[in-house]
C-alpha positions as CSV (number, residue, x, y, z in Angstrom):
1,M,-17.0,41.4,55.5
2,L,-20.5,42.1,55.7
3,S,-22.0,39.9,57.9
4,R,-25.5,37.5,57.3
5,R,-27.0,39.8,60.1
6,Q,-26.2,43.0,58.3
7,I,-27.7,41.2,54.7
8,E,-30.7,39.7,56.5
9,R,-31.6,43.0,58.8
10,V,-31.7,45.0,54.6
11,V,-32.9,42.5,52.7
12,T,-35.7,41.8,54.5
13,A,-37.0,44.5,54.8
14,A,-37.0,45.8,50.9
15,L,-38.5,42.5,50.8
16,E,-41.3,43.7,53.4
17,E,-41.4,47.2,52.3
18,D,-42.0,45.4,48.4
19,A,-44.8,42.6,49.2
20,P,-45.7,43.2,52.6
21,W,-49.4,41.3,52.0
22,G,-47.5,38.7,49.0
23,D,-46.7,39.2,45.6
24,L,-50.2,39.5,44.0
25,T,-49.2,38.8,40.7
26,S,-47.0,35.6,41.0
27,E,-50.2,33.7,42.8
28,Y,-52.8,35.1,40.4
29,L,-51.0,34.4,37.8
30,I,-48.3,31.5,37.9
31,P,-48.9,28.0,38.9
32,A,-48.2,26.8,42.5
33,D,-45.8,23.8,40.8
34,A,-44.1,26.3,38.3
35,V,-40.7,26.4,38.7
36,A,-37.8,29.1,37.0
37,T,-34.1,29.0,35.7
38,A,-33.3,32.8,35.4
39,D,-29.4,34.2,34.4
40,L,-28.0,37.5,36.3
41,V,-26.8,38.7,33.1
42,A,-24.2,42.0,32.6
43,R,-25.9,45.0,30.8
44,E,-22.8,46.6,30.1
45,P,-19.3,46.1,32.1
46,G,-18.5,46.5,35.2
47,V,-17.2,45.6,38.6
48,F,-19.1,43.3,40.8
49,S,-20.2,43.1,45.1
50,G,-23.7,42.4,45.9
51,G,-23.1,38.5,45.4
52,D,-24.3,37.3,48.7
53,V,-27.0,40.5,48.9
54,F,-28.7,39.7,45.8
55,A,-28.6,35.1,46.5
56,A,-30.3,36.0,50.6
57,A,-32.9,38.4,48.4
58,F,-34.0,34.8,46.4
59,T,-33.8,32.0,49.7
60,I,-35.4,34.4,52.3
61,T,-38.4,34.5,49.7
62,D,-38.6,31.3,49.9
63,P,-35.5,28.7,51.0
64,E,-36.0,26.3,47.7
65,I,-34.9,29.0,45.6
66,A,-30.9,28.0,44.4
67,V,-29.0,30.9,43.6
68,T,-25.4,30.1,42.0
69,L,-22.4,32.7,41.8
70,A,-20.7,32.3,38.2
71,V,-18.0,35.7,39.4
72,R,-16.5,36.7,42.9
73,D,-16.9,40.2,44.9
74,G,-14.7,42.5,43.2
75,A,-14.2,40.8,40.0
76,P,-14.4,42.7,36.6
77,F,-17.2,42.0,34.6
78,A,-17.8,42.2,31.1
79,R,-21.0,42.8,29.5
80,G,-23.0,39.8,28.2
81,E,-22.0,37.9,31.4
82,V,-24.2,36.0,33.3
83,L,-23.1,37.1,36.9
84,A,-25.2,33.6,38.7
85,T,-28.0,31.8,38.1
86,V,-31.4,31.5,40.5
87,A,-33.3,28.6,40.6
88,G,-36.4,27.2,42.0
89,P,-40.3,27.7,42.6
90,A,-40.9,30.1,40.2
91,R,-43.6,32.3,42.6
92,G,-40.6,32.9,44.9
93,V,-38.0,34.0,42.4
94,L,-40.3,36.3,40.4
95,T,-41.8,37.9,43.6
96,A,-37.4,38.1,44.6
97,E,-36.8,39.4,41.7
98,R,-36.9,44.1,41.9
99,I,-35.4,43.4,45.4
100,G,-32.4,41.4,44.7
101,L,-31.2,43.6,40.6
102,N,-32.0,46.6,42.9
103,L,-29.5,45.6,45.4
104,V,-27.0,44.3,43.5
105,Q,-27.2,46.6,40.5
106,R,-26.3,50.1,43.2
107,M,-24.2,48.2,45.1
108,S,-21.7,47.1,41.7
109,G,-22.7,50.7,40.7
110,I,-20.7,52.1,43.2
111,A,-17.8,49.3,43.0
112,T,-17.7,49.9,39.6
113,L,-17.3,53.6,40.5
114,T,-14.8,53.5,42.8
115,S,-12.6,51.4,40.9
116,R,-12.1,54.3,38.3
117,Y,-10.7,55.9,41.5
118,V,-8.7,53.7,42.4
119,A,-7.2,53.6,38.3
120,A,-6.7,57.0,38.3
121,V,-4.9,57.2,41.7
122,A,-2.2,54.4,40.3
123,G,1.1,54.7,41.4
124,T,0.8,57.0,44.2
125,H,0.1,56.4,47.9
126,A,-2.8,58.0,48.5
127,R,-6.3,55.7,49.1
128,I,-9.1,56.5,48.2
129,A,-12.3,56.6,51.0
130,D,-15.5,56.5,50.7
131,T,-17.9,58.8,53.5
132,R,-21.2,58.7,55.5
133,K,-22.4,60.4,52.7
134,T,-25.0,56.7,52.2
135,T,-28.0,55.8,51.7
136,P,-29.9,56.0,55.1
137,G,-30.2,52.1,56.0
138,L,-27.4,50.9,52.9
139,R,-24.3,51.8,54.9
140,A,-22.7,48.6,55.5
141,L,-23.8,47.2,51.1
142,E,-22.8,50.8,50.0
143,R,-19.3,50.7,52.5
144,H,-18.8,46.8,51.4
145,A,-19.6,47.6,47.6
146,V,-16.4,50.2,48.0
147,R,-14.1,47.4,49.3
148,S,-15.1,45.6,46.3
149,G,-14.0,48.1,43.8
150,G,-10.1,48.5,45.9
151,G,-11.6,51.4,47.9
152,H,-11.3,52.1,51.4
153,N,-13.4,52.6,54.1
154,H,-13.4,55.8,56.8
155,R,-15.2,56.0,60.0
156,F,-18.3,54.1,59.0
157,S,-20.5,56.1,61.7
158,L,-20.5,59.0,64.5
159,S,-19.9,56.3,66.8
160,D,-16.1,55.2,66.2
161,A,-13.5,58.2,65.9
162,V,-13.9,61.7,66.6
163,M,-13.5,64.3,63.3
164,A,-13.7,67.2,64.3
165,K,-15.2,69.6,61.4
166,D,-15.5,73.3,60.8
167,N,-19.2,73.5,62.8
168,H,-17.3,71.6,65.4
169,L,-14.7,73.5,66.4
170,A,-16.8,77.0,65.4
171,V,-18.5,76.0,68.7
172,L,-16.2,74.8,70.8
173,S,-13.7,78.6,71.0
174,A,-17.0,79.6,71.0
175,G,-16.4,82.0,67.9
176,S,-12.8,83.0,68.3
177,D,-10.2,83.0,65.4
178,D,-7.5,83.5,68.0
179,A,-5.4,80.0,67.6
180,G,-4.1,80.0,70.7
181,A,-8.2,79.2,71.6
182,V,-8.3,76.0,69.2
183,T,-5.2,75.0,70.5
184,T,-6.3,75.3,74.7
185,A,-10.3,73.9,73.8
186,L,-9.3,70.8,71.1
187,R,-6.1,69.7,73.8
188,S,-9.5,70.2,76.4
189,A,-11.6,68.2,74.8
190,L,-8.8,65.4,74.0
191,A,-7.6,65.2,77.5
192,R,-10.9,63.9,77.8
193,L,-10.5,60.6,75.4
194,P,-9.0,57.7,76.0
195,H,-5.8,56.8,74.6
196,T,-6.9,54.3,71.6
197,T,-9.6,57.0,70.3
198,H,-8.7,57.8,66.7
199,V,-8.8,61.9,66.2
200,E,-9.1,64.1,63.5
201,V,-9.6,67.6,62.6
202,E,-10.6,68.9,59.4
203,V,-8.8,72.3,58.7
204,D,-9.9,74.6,55.9
205,R,-6.5,77.2,55.5
206,L,-3.1,76.3,56.3
207,D,-2.6,79.2,59.6
208,Q,-4.7,76.5,60.8
209,I,-2.5,73.1,61.0
210,E,-0.4,74.0,63.2
211,P,-2.8,74.7,66.5
212,V,-4.4,71.8,65.8
213,L,-1.4,69.5,66.1
214,A,-0.1,71.6,69.0
215,A,-3.7,70.4,71.1
216,G,-2.6,67.2,70.3
217,D,0.7,66.7,72.6
218,G,-0.9,65.2,75.5
219,A,-2.3,61.5,76.3
220,V,-3.9,61.8,72.5
221,R,-2.9,62.6,69.2
222,I,-4.0,64.5,66.2
223,G,-4.1,61.1,63.9
224,T,-5.9,62.7,60.9
225,I,-5.3,66.3,59.0
226,M,-8.3,66.7,56.8
227,L,-7.4,69.7,54.3
228,D,-10.6,70.5,53.1
229,N,-11.3,72.0,49.8
230,F,-7.8,72.9,49.1
231,S,-6.1,73.8,45.9
232,P,-3.8,71.1,44.7
233,E,-1.1,74.5,45.2
234,Q,-2.2,73.8,48.7
235,L,-2.8,70.4,49.5
236,R,1.4,69.9,48.4
237,A,1.7,73.1,51.2
238,G,-0.3,71.4,54.3
239,V,2.0,68.4,53.3
240,A,5.3,69.4,53.4
241,Q,4.2,71.2,56.7
242,I,2.7,68.6,58.7
243,A,5.5,66.8,57.9
244,R,4.4,63.5,59.0
245,R,3.3,64.2,62.0
246,A,-0.1,62.6,61.3
247,T,-1.6,61.3,58.3
248,V,-3.4,63.8,55.6
249,E,-6.9,63.6,54.0
250,A,-7.7,65.6,51.0
251,S,-11.5,65.9,51.3
252,G,-13.3,68.0,48.6
253,G,-13.5,69.3,44.8
254,V,-13.0,65.7,44.7
255,S,-13.9,63.9,40.5
256,L,-13.0,62.4,38.8
257,D,-11.0,64.9,36.7
258,T,-9.0,66.2,40.0
259,V,-8.3,62.8,41.5
260,A,-4.6,61.8,40.0
261,E,-3.4,65.8,40.3
262,I,-4.8,65.8,44.2
263,A,-3.0,62.3,44.6
264,A,0.0,63.6,42.8
265,T,0.4,66.5,45.8
266,G,1.6,63.4,48.5
267,V,-2.0,63.3,50.4
268,D,-2.9,60.0,52.1
269,V,-6.1,59.4,51.2
270,I,-8.8,61.0,49.2
271,S,-12.5,61.4,50.4
272,V,-14.6,61.0,47.9
273,G,-18.7,61.2,48.7
274,A,-19.3,60.7,45.4
275,L,-18.5,56.6,46.0
276,T,-21.7,56.6,47.1
277,H,-24.4,59.4,47.1
278,S,-24.0,59.6,43.0
279,A,-22.8,56.3,41.7
280,R,-25.1,55.1,39.4
281,A,-27.0,51.4,39.4
282,L,-25.6,49.7,36.6
283,D,-27.5,47.4,34.4
284,L,-27.9,44.1,35.0
285,G,-30.8,41.7,34.3
286,L,-32.7,38.0,34.6
287,D,-33.8,36.7,32.5
288,A,-35.8,33.7,33.7
289,R,-36.9,30.7,32.0
290,I,-39.6,29.3,33.9
291,E,-41.1,25.6,33.3
292,A,-43.6,23.1,35.0
293,G,-43.2,20.3,36.6
294,F,-40.1,20.8,37.8
295,D,-37.3,19.3,39.9
296,V,-36.3,21.8,41.6
297,T,-33.1,20.1,43.5
298,A,-32.2,17.8,39.7
299,D,-32.1,21.3,38.5
300,A,-30.0,23.1,40.5
301,A,-27.0,20.5,40.6
302,R,-27.1,21.0,37.1
303,I,-26.3,24.4,36.8
304,G,-23.8,24.0,39.6
305,D,-22.4,21.8,37.6
């Protein structure tokens, strides 16, 4: 779950970027006593994510603004559906509009794309997971959106687990191609880790699997083997070779066209960078009605009925 602190950090930074010295247009064109009611409307179908983030954009801008969410994160919606209603001082509504929309469109786009990957592997035991290919500063929001779409999160940061990729192994083994050198170097490194640390190692050839697994013969085991850019035939061979001695993750070359075939090989996890680095923002709009002399409290109560 997203924490309030994570939401406020992102939203506050975004608002400060967009209106560092106030919203000149709203302040000069919109009367101070004007109030507005606005509906967040879906221009296309999708899966919702970012309701609390959307609401925070308005309530941080002006605490008198009330936001009522009509759908929960993770819920599918149809084109034309009202997803939320905003009511309050018009200046604040207009100031926060773009930030609220930008974030909820981005998050709902990720959730929608993730849901398509999840649907594509239905009937297998493979889980769809994200990667660290996220927008700097928005990782917590984008990872939440993946969960909204039915996906799972990989390690959140470099501090959460050991994940030795090809460059790590090249440095660790001093560039040697000798299988024994990789085993020895990895085993020495694992010996210094707490036994609670999860360890994942990336391989790009079948003949690397046994030397990597052999390194985990002490208190710290190899928890996950990532098979990087393997063909479906190689993935099946890798799953059979690992034989449940570690979790098997497939990565590289994953798309909506290929993910079902990858899942059918028997891998446990399929990590997909595209969930966050290539998701299209969903088309959502905010349709506002501005009035004067409006009773904010009464209107918010009416909207909530």
